[in-house]
Each structure stands twice: as structure tokens, then as C-alpha cells.
C-alpha positions as CSV (number, residue, x, y, z in Angstrom):
1,M,0.2,0.2,0.2
2,R,1.0,3.5,-1.2
3,F,0.2,5.9,1.8
4,G,0.7,9.0,0.0
5,D,-1.7,8.5,-2.5
6,T,-5.6,9.5,-2.6
7,I,-7.6,6.5,-2.6
8,A,-11.2,5.6,-3.6
9,A,-13.9,2.8,-3.2
10,L,-17.6,1.8,-3.6
11,A,-18.2,2.3,0.8
12,T,-21.8,0.5,-0.3
13,P,-22.3,-3.0,-1.4
14,P,-22.1,-3.7,-5.1
15,G,-25.6,-3.9,-6.9
16,N,-28.9,-2.0,-7.3
17,G,-30.2,0.3,-4.3
18,G,-31.8,3.7,-3.6
19,V,-28.3,5.1,-2.7
20,G,-24.7,4.4,-3.4
21,I,-21.6,6.1,-2.1
22,V,-18.2,6.5,-3.3
23,R,-15.8,7.1,-0.4
24,I,-12.4,9.1,-1.3
25,S,-9.5,9.8,1.1
26,G,-6.1,11.7,0.6
27,D,-4.8,15.0,-0.2
28,A,-6.1,15.5,-3.7
29,V,-9.6,15.4,-2.0
30,T,-10.7,19.3,-2.8
31,Q,-8.7,18.8,-6.2
32,I,-11.1,15.8,-7.2
33,A,-14.1,17.7,-5.6
34,A,-13.3,20.5,-8.0
35,G,-13.6,18.6,-11.2
36,L,-16.4,16.5,-10.2
37,S,-18.7,19.4,-9.1
38,Q,-18.8,23.0,-9.3
39,K,-20.2,23.3,-5.8
40,S,-17.4,24.5,-3.2
41,L,-17.0,22.2,-0.2
42,Q,-17.9,23.3,2.7
43,P,-16.7,20.8,6.2
44,R,-19.4,18.7,7.6
45,Q,-22.2,19.9,5.3
46,A,-24.2,17.9,2.6
47,R,-24.1,20.0,-0.6
48,F,-26.4,18.8,-3.0
49,T,-24.9,19.1,-6.8
50,H,-24.6,17.6,-10.2
51,F,-21.6,15.1,-10.7
52,L,-19.8,15.8,-13.8
53,D,-18.0,13.9,-16.3
54,A,-14.5,15.2,-18.3
55,E,-16.9,16.6,-21.0
56,Q,-18.8,18.5,-18.3
57,Q,-21.9,16.1,-19.2
58,I,-24.2,15.3,-16.0
59,I,-23.6,11.7,-14.7
60,D,-25.9,12.1,-11.8
61,S,-27.2,14.1,-9.0
62,G,-26.6,13.7,-5.4
63,L,-24.7,15.2,-2.2
64,L,-21.3,16.0,-1.3
65,L,-20.2,15.3,2.3
66,Y,-16.1,16.7,2.9
67,F,-14.5,16.3,6.3
68,P,-11.2,18.0,6.5
69,A,-8.1,16.4,8.1
70,P,-7.5,15.7,11.1
71,H,-11.3,15.4,11.8
72,S,-12.0,12.6,9.5
73,F,-12.3,8.8,9.9
74,T,-9.1,8.3,8.2
75,G,-7.3,11.6,9.8
76,E,-7.1,12.7,5.9
77,D,-9.3,14.7,4.2
78,V,-11.9,12.3,3.1
79,L,-15.1,13.0,0.6
80,E,-18.0,11.0,0.4
81,V,-19.9,11.1,-3.0
82,Q,-23.6,10.1,-2.3
83,A,-25.4,9.3,-5.7
84,H,-28.3,6.9,-6.7
85,G,-27.1,3.2,-6.1
86,G,-27.6,2.2,-9.6
87,R,-24.5,-0.2,-10.6
88,V,-23.6,1.6,-14.1
89,V,-23.9,5.1,-12.3
90,L,-21.4,4.2,-9.5
91,D,-19.1,2.7,-12.1
92,M,-19.0,5.9,-14.0
93,L,-18.6,7.9,-10.8
94,L,-15.6,5.9,-9.3
95,R,-13.7,6.0,-12.6
96,R,-14.4,9.6,-13.2
97,V,-12.7,9.8,-9.5
98,I,-10.2,7.7,-10.6
99,E,-9.5,10.0,-13.5
100,L,-9.2,13.2,-11.4
101,G,-6.2,11.4,-9.4
102,A,-7.5,9.0,-7.3
103,R,-6.4,5.1,-7.3
104,L,-8.8,2.1,-6.3
105,A,-8.3,1.1,-2.6
106,Q,-7.0,-2.2,-1.2
107,P,-9.0,-4.0,1.2
108,G,-9.0,-2.4,4.5
109,E,-7.1,0.6,3.4
110,F,-9.5,3.2,4.9
111,S,-9.0,1.5,8.3
112,Q,-5.6,1.0,8.3
113,R,-5.0,4.5,7.6
114,A,-7.2,5.4,10.6
115,F,-4.9,3.1,12.7
116,L,-1.7,4.7,11.0
117,N,-2.8,8.1,11.6
118,D,-3.8,7.2,15.4
119,K,-7.6,7.8,15.0
120,I,-8.1,4.0,16.2
121,D,-5.7,1.4,17.7
122,L,-5.8,-2.3,16.3
123,A,-8.5,-3.6,18.4
124,Q,-10.8,-0.9,17.4
125,A,-10.1,-1.3,13.8
126,E,-10.5,-5.0,14.0
127,A,-13.8,-4.5,15.8
128,I,-15.2,-2.4,12.7
129,A,-14.7,-5.3,10.7
130,D,-16.4,-7.7,13.3
131,L,-19.2,-5.5,13.5
132,I,-20.0,-5.4,10.0
133,N,-19.6,-9.4,9.7
134,S,-21.5,-9.6,12.9
135,G,-24.1,-12.6,12.3
136,T,-26.0,-11.9,15.5
137,E,-27.3,-9.0,17.7
138,Q,-25.1,-9.8,20.8
139,A,-21.9,-10.1,18.6
140,A,-22.7,-6.6,17.0
141,R,-23.0,-5.3,20.4
142,S,-19.9,-6.8,21.7
143,A,-18.0,-5.3,18.3
144,Q,-19.6,-2.3,19.2
145,Q,-18.3,-2.4,22.4
146,S,-14.6,-3.0,21.3
147,M,-15.0,-0.7,18.5
148,Q,-15.8,2.2,21.5
149,G,-12.3,1.4,22.9
150,A,-13.7,-0.8,25.9
151,F,-11.2,-3.9,25.2
152,S,-8.5,-1.4,24.3
153,K,-8.9,0.7,27.7
154,Q,-8.4,-2.6,29.6
155,I,-5.5,-3.6,27.9
156,N,-3.7,-0.2,28.2
157,Q,-4.2,0.0,32.0
158,L,-2.9,-3.3,32.0
159,I,0.3,-2.2,30.4
160,A,0.4,1.2,32.4
161,Q,0.7,-0.8,35.4
162,L,3.3,-3.2,33.9
163,I,5.3,-0.1,32.8
164,E,5.1,1.4,36.5
165,L,6.3,-2.1,38.0
166,R,9.4,-2.1,35.5
167,V,10.6,1.2,36.5
168,Y,10.4,0.3,40.3
169,I,12.3,-2.6,39.3
170,E,14.8,-0.9,37.0
171,A,15.4,1.4,39.6
172,A,16.4,-1.6,42.3
173,I,18.7,-2.8,39.8
174,D,20.4,0.6,39.4
175,F,20.4,1.2,43.0
176,V,21.3,-2.4,43.9
177,D,24.3,-0.9,46.7
178,E,21.6,0.9,48.7
179,E,21.2,-0.8,52.0
180,I,17.4,-1.2,51.3
181,D,16.5,-4.5,49.1
182,F,13.3,-3.2,47.0
183,L,12.5,-6.5,45.6
184,S,12.7,-8.4,49.1
185,Q,9.9,-6.1,50.2
186,G,6.2,-7.7,49.5
187,S,5.2,-4.9,47.3
188,V,6.6,-6.1,44.1
189,V,4.9,-10.0,45.0
190,D,1.7,-8.2,45.6
191,K,1.9,-6.2,42.4
192,I,2.9,-9.0,40.3
193,Q,-0.3,-10.9,41.7
194,A,-2.6,-8.2,41.2
195,L,-1.5,-8.2,37.6
196,Q,-1.9,-11.8,37.3
197,Q,-5.5,-11.2,38.5
198,Q,-6.4,-8.8,36.3
199,L,-5.0,-10.5,33.4
200,A,-7.2,-13.4,34.4
201,R,-10.3,-11.7,34.3
202,I,-9.4,-9.8,30.9
203,K,-8.6,-13.4,29.5
204,A,-12.0,-15.0,30.6
205,T,-13.8,-11.8,28.8
206,A,-11.8,-12.3,25.9
207,G,-12.5,-15.9,25.5
208,Q,-16.3,-15.1,25.7
209,G,-16.1,-12.2,23.0
210,R,-14.0,-14.6,20.9
211,L,-16.9,-17.2,21.3
212,L,-19.5,-14.6,20.5
213,R,-17.5,-13.6,17.4
214,D,-16.5,-17.0,16.0
215,G,-19.1,-19.3,17.7
216,M,-18.7,-21.9,20.3
217,T,-17.5,-25.3,18.8
218,V,-19.9,-28.0,20.5
219,V,-18.8,-31.9,20.2
220,L,-21.3,-34.4,21.0
221,A,-19.8,-37.4,22.0
222,G,-20.2,-40.8,23.5
223,K,-21.2,-44.6,23.4
224,P,-23.3,-45.7,20.2
225,N,-27.1,-45.2,20.6
226,A,-26.9,-42.8,23.5
227,G,-28.8,-40.3,20.9
228,K,-26.1,-37.9,20.0
229,S,-27.5,-37.8,16.1
230,S,-31.2,-37.0,17.5
231,L,-29.8,-34.5,19.7
232,L,-27.8,-32.7,16.7
233,N,-31.3,-32.8,14.7
234,A,-33.5,-31.3,17.6
235,L,-30.9,-28.3,17.8
236,A,-30.7,-27.7,14.3
237,G,-34.3,-28.0,13.8
238,Y,-34.5,-30.8,11.0
239,D,-33.1,-34.1,10.2
240,A,-29.3,-33.4,9.6
241,A,-28.3,-36.7,10.6
242,I,-29.7,-40.4,10.1
243,V,-31.1,-41.4,13.3
244,T,-31.7,-45.4,13.4
245,D,-31.5,-48.1,16.3
246,V,-28.5,-49.6,14.6
247,A,-25.5,-49.0,16.7
248,G,-22.5,-47.1,14.8
249,T,-25.0,-45.7,12.3
250,T,-23.0,-42.3,12.2
251,R,-19.2,-43.0,11.1
252,D,-18.2,-39.4,9.6
253,V,-18.2,-35.8,11.3
254,L,-21.4,-34.1,10.7
255,R,-21.4,-30.3,11.3
256,E,-24.1,-28.0,11.5
257,R,-24.0,-24.0,12.1
258,I,-27.3,-22.7,14.1
259,Q,-28.3,-20.3,16.4
260,I,-30.3,-20.3,19.6
261,D,-31.7,-17.2,20.5
262,G,-29.1,-15.2,18.2
263,M,-26.0,-17.0,19.8
264,P,-24.0,-18.8,17.0
265,L,-23.0,-22.3,17.4
266,H,-20.9,-24.9,15.6
267,I,-22.5,-28.4,16.8
268,I,-20.0,-31.4,15.8
269,D,-22.1,-35.2,15.5
270,T,-19.4,-37.7,16.0
271,A,-19.3,-41.6,15.7
272,G,-20.0,-43.4,19.0
273,L,-17.0,-44.2,20.9
274,R,-16.2,-47.7,21.4
275,T,-14.1,-50.9,20.9
276,T,-14.3,-51.8,17.4
277,S,-12.6,-54.1,14.7
278,N,-14.5,-52.7,11.9
279,P,-12.1,-50.4,9.9
280,V,-14.8,-47.7,8.7
281,E,-15.9,-47.3,12.2
282,Q,-12.6,-47.1,13.4
283,E,-12.0,-44.4,11.0
284,G,-14.7,-42.6,12.4
285,I,-14.0,-42.8,16.1
286,R,-10.2,-41.6,15.2
287,R,-11.9,-38.3,13.7
288,A,-14.1,-38.0,16.7
289,Q,-11.0,-38.0,18.9
290,Q,-9.8,-35.4,16.4
291,E,-12.6,-33.2,16.9
292,L,-12.5,-33.6,20.7
293,E,-9.3,-32.1,20.9
294,R,-10.6,-29.0,19.0
295,A,-13.6,-28.5,21.0
296,D,-14.8,-25.6,23.2
297,K,-17.3,-27.8,24.6
298,V,-18.0,-31.2,24.7
299,L,-21.7,-32.5,25.5
300,W,-21.3,-36.1,26.3
301,L,-24.3,-38.3,25.8
302,L,-25.2,-41.1,28.0
303,D,-28.5,-43.1,27.9
304,I,-30.3,-43.0,31.3
305,T,-31.0,-46.5,30.9
306,D,-28.3,-48.0,30.1
307,T,-26.7,-50.0,32.7
308,E,-23.7,-51.2,31.3
309,L,-20.3,-49.4,32.7
310,D,-19.7,-46.3,30.5
311,N,-15.6,-46.1,30.3
312,T,-15.7,-43.9,27.1
313,A,-14.7,-41.0,29.2
314,D,-11.1,-42.3,28.3
315,Y,-11.4,-40.6,25.2
316,L,-11.6,-37.3,26.4
317,P,-8.8,-34.5,26.2
318,E,-7.5,-33.1,29.6
319,G,-8.7,-30.0,30.5
320,I,-12.0,-30.1,28.1
321,A,-14.9,-28.0,29.2
322,L,-17.4,-31.0,29.7
323,T,-21.3,-31.3,30.3
324,R,-22.8,-34.4,30.4
325,V,-26.4,-35.2,29.2
326,F,-28.3,-37.8,30.3
327,N,-31.0,-38.8,27.4
328,K,-34.0,-40.8,27.3
329,I,-35.4,-39.7,31.0
330,D,-38.8,-40.3,29.1
331,I,-38.1,-43.8,29.6
332,A,-36.9,-43.7,33.1
333,S,-39.8,-41.5,34.3
334,Q,-36.9,-38.9,35.4
335,A,-37.6,-35.6,35.8
336,P,-35.6,-32.6,33.6
337,A,-32.6,-31.3,35.9
338,L,-29.7,-29.1,35.5
339,V,-27.2,-30.3,38.5
340,E,-24.2,-28.1,39.1
341,T,-21.0,-29.0,41.4
342,T,-17.9,-27.6,41.5
343,K,-16.7,-30.5,39.0
344,T,-19.5,-31.4,37.1
345,V,-22.4,-30.3,35.0
346,D,-25.1,-33.2,34.5
347,I,-28.3,-32.3,32.1
348,Y,-31.1,-34.5,32.2
349,L,-33.4,-34.4,29.2
350,S,-35.3,-36.3,26.4
351,V,-34.4,-35.5,23.3
352,K,-37.6,-37.5,22.0
353,T,-39.9,-35.5,24.1
354,G,-38.2,-32.0,24.0
355,E,-38.1,-32.5,27.9
356,G,-35.4,-30.5,29.3
357,M,-34.0,-29.4,26.1
358,E,-34.4,-25.7,27.2
359,L,-32.2,-26.5,30.1
360,L,-29.7,-27.5,27.7
361,K,-29.9,-24.3,25.6
362,Q,-29.7,-21.9,28.7
363,H,-26.5,-23.9,29.5
364,L,-24.8,-23.3,26.4
365,K,-26.0,-19.4,26.4
366,Q,-24.2,-19.2,29.8
367,S,-21.2,-21.3,28.8
368,V,-20.6,-18.4,26.0
369,G,-21.6,-15.6,28.3
370,F,-24.3,-14.8,26.2
371,N,-27.0,-12.4,27.8
372,Q,-29.4,-11.2,25.3
373,G,-30.4,-7.8,25.9
374,G,-28.0,-6.9,28.6
375,E,-24.6,-5.4,28.8
376,S,-22.2,-7.0,25.8
377,V,-18.5,-8.0,26.7
378,F,-16.0,-7.0,24.2
379,I,-15.6,-9.1,21.0
380,A,-12.1,-10.5,20.7
381,R,-9.9,-12.6,18.1
382,R,-8.5,-15.8,18.2
383,R,-4.5,-13.6,18.1
384,H,-6.0,-11.3,21.2
385,I,-6.5,-14.5,23.6
386,E,-3.0,-15.9,22.2
387,A,-1.1,-12.6,23.3
388,L,-2.9,-12.6,26.4
389,I,-1.7,-16.2,26.7
390,L,1.9,-15.1,26.5
391,A,1.4,-12.2,28.9
392,E,0.0,-14.3,31.5
393,Q,3.1,-16.8,31.3
394,A,5.8,-14.1,30.9
395,L,4.2,-12.9,34.6
396,Q,4.4,-16.5,35.9
397,D,8.0,-16.4,35.0
398,A,8.3,-13.0,36.5
399,A,7.1,-14.4,39.8
400,V,9.4,-17.5,39.8
401,Q,12.4,-15.2,39.0
402,L,11.2,-12.9,42.0
403,T,11.6,-16.1,44.2
404,V,15.5,-16.9,43.0
405,A,16.2,-12.9,43.2
406,A,17.1,-12.1,39.2
407,P,15.8,-8.8,39.4
408,E,17.2,-8.4,35.7
409,L,15.3,-11.6,34.6
410,V,12.1,-10.3,36.5
411,A,12.5,-6.8,34.6
412,E,12.7,-8.8,31.1
413,E,9.8,-11.0,31.8
414,L,7.7,-8.1,32.2
415,R,8.7,-6.4,29.3
416,Q,8.1,-9.6,27.5
417,A,4.4,-9.4,29.2
418,Q,4.3,-5.9,27.9
419,Q,5.0,-6.4,24.5
420,A,2.7,-9.2,24.3
421,L,0.1,-6.7,25.3
422,S,1.0,-4.1,23.3
423,E,0.3,-6.3,20.3
424,I,-3.4,-6.3,21.0
425,T,-3.7,-2.7,20.2
426,G,-0.9,-2.4,17.4
427,E,1.7,-0.1,19.5
428,F,3.9,-3.3,18.4
429,T,2.7,-4.7,15.7
430,S,4.8,-6.3,12.5
431,D,4.0,-5.1,9.1
432,D,3.5,-8.7,7.9
433,L,0.4,-9.0,10.8
434,L,-0.9,-5.5,9.8
435,G,-1.2,-7.1,6.3
436,E,-3.0,-10.0,7.3
437,I,-5.6,-8.5,9.3
438,F,-6.6,-5.6,6.9
439,S,-6.4,-7.8,3.8
440,S,-9.6,-9.6,5.5
441,F,-11.7,-6.1,5.2
442,C,-13.9,-5.4,2.5
443,I,-12.8,-2.9,0.0
444,G,-14.1,0.5,0.9
445,K,-13.5,0.3,4.8
């Protein structure tokens, strides 16, 4: 991208509509406006005018909106040309703007210029794309929270505390000959612990935001004939999977993307887990185990009428978020229930009759942190979570180095934590990462 150029692009979707907008940003905005219209520009005032081609023939009539630098989205001079939303008309306008000195913008270039001109930070820029692409009301509200700086504010507060602690540690290193040993005092330990606690809270909220953005991946697992495929069909609202009384009907992985009250979920039905000599079923079980490794949550289906020992939990990876679902309560005359302890969550339901299904749906929404109509969490991406994990590890290492009285290493770990957090807002970001992030934006934003 050449950031000295003036760029232009359609800011509205291609096709026919009542209104279409051509957005222009850069130093040549006033020059382009003079060639496009005979009306003078007034900052932040809509000016009705005719749009003219090179022969001074009218292309269309509409509005000009001028936002002079630095008080614009990109921080540069910005012009919006609002015309009728016909495909041919907008194409003619865009060609005329390019004739007058602009070039076509690349995906995300307007937002990237806003980032580079310090109008927004990187997390806010990503939230713009997330808001545009949000598939649910909850995701849109969360993206709006991030776009307004809710996520960045918490990260910046954490960075400020890290810097303050780094200054203290560096002072202790510089004045090592003083009689007072700063590092032996409890204040450093307390500050590192406070940072760890604050980071853990942000990480938990960001994790929920990531699930709201990407959708939670829920894997249905358990023994054959426990009701996994029936549950998939019930959640999807149609017969997505074949259901029979024959054990091992599901051999491959079935995927369905659904919504529960606007919350996105990726539901994955897997082969029944059991010891078998059938090579096809063995392959299905192998694929099921792969999905278990990648799951955000596992719903472990159990037939409440099955008296045989269920040892399929041996297939579960360590640390996975697990909910046990006891199916077929209609046969066992069991009431629907959700039983939660400090270690397990058990739900009793009947997929066949629908009893207890609402308990399961509410549990899944709670697992994501979904709160319809309530205050939204900020949106987050996988790279944000990875940066928070790196910062968390660096703080843990700093606490360890403090116990062995290695102030230089404590300072270095704190620097690593600060840099990891700064990558979220873009204070320290590689050009390759910037290119990857903004290339996913739509053209015109």
C-alpha cells in the first residue's frame, strides 16, 4: 500500500439500491471535488450538486460530504459522494474519481490509514470488521463495545501498571548498593499477583468475546445409540443426521452451524466411541477424537437406561469443558434437571419429547457468556487470546524469577508481558500481521 496516494472505493455493497456511496481519502480530495462538481465544499455540510464527467456532462445528482483532516475517519481529507445506487452510475462515478487523481483502495485501506494516523488502535480497527460481519445482535453489540475502546482501555490500563512496575524494578537494579533491598519487599510480589488477577479477568472476558465472534464449537460424543444424532437434529431443527436403532450409524463427522436466540454455535456430531474391529468405524472414532481435541465444549451423551459401565470418558482430552447429558428420561420417568457441582455439570433431558431441552440451551448460552439484551462483553479474536496467554506466561515467569532474586530476569519477563499486550492494540505490530488483518476487510472500509 502507498500511503501518500489518494484512494477511492465504493462504501456500499455492489448492486442496485436507493443510494450508493463513493468514499475518497487523501490529499487530492479537494482537487477531485473541483473536477467532479461546480459546488464549493463546506466542512461537514451536505451539498447537493450535479456530478460531471470530463466533458462536463451530468453523470448523476446527489450529495457531497467533506471531512477535512484531521477530523475524519482516516485522519486525512475525506470526501463522500452520495449518488443513486445503480451499478452503472456508481461505476461511472468511480472511474471519474480515478481520472481526477485517485486510485482504487485495497481491502481495509481506509481503516488501516485510520490506524496508522492514530485515529483508532488495532483492536478497534478489527472491531469495525467484526461489526460489519457480525451474524447476531449479541456479536454486533460486543463489536460495538470494542470499537468504542472497551477492550483497548482495559489492555492499556494493564500496560500502564506493567510500566510502573518495570520502572520500580529497574530502579532496584540501578541502586543495588543501597541498604534497602526493594525486591525483598512484599510490594513487588503483591503487584505481580494483582497484575495476574487482572489479566485473568480480561482473558476470561476475551474468551467469551471470541466465542461470540466465531461461535462456540460444541462436539457431541459418547457411546453408540446414546442419542447424539437425535440431539443434533433437535438443535438444528431438521433431520441433519440419519437416526436408526443400529449402533454405529454415524461413521463420519457431521457439522451444523445453528443459532440459539441469536447465539452462533458449531455443532459437531461424531461416531459412537467404543472398541470395534470395523475399519470404517475405527476411522470414524479417530476423527471423533480429533474433534474432541479442538472443541470449546463437549456434550457427553449418556443413555440413562444403559446399565453397562460407561468407560468412554477415556477418550476425552484433559482440561476440556465437559457437560454430561443424560438422555431418555422419558423412559426412566426422570424429571428434567440441571445439576451443577464444582466439578461437573449434568443435564437430564429427553431429546424425543423435548423435556429438558430448554435447560440445555440456557446452559450453552451461559457457557458463552451470552446475555441477550444485557450488557455486552467486548469482542475478541484468537490472536488476542494468544497474546494474553503469552503475557500470562511472562508474568508467571517473572514471579518465579522474583523468588530466586534475579531482578534483571524479572524486568525482562515484565517487558515480554508488556510487548505481548501491546500487540493487541498495535503499539508493537509486525507489518506482516497488519497486512493479514486488513486484507480480510471489505473494500471501502
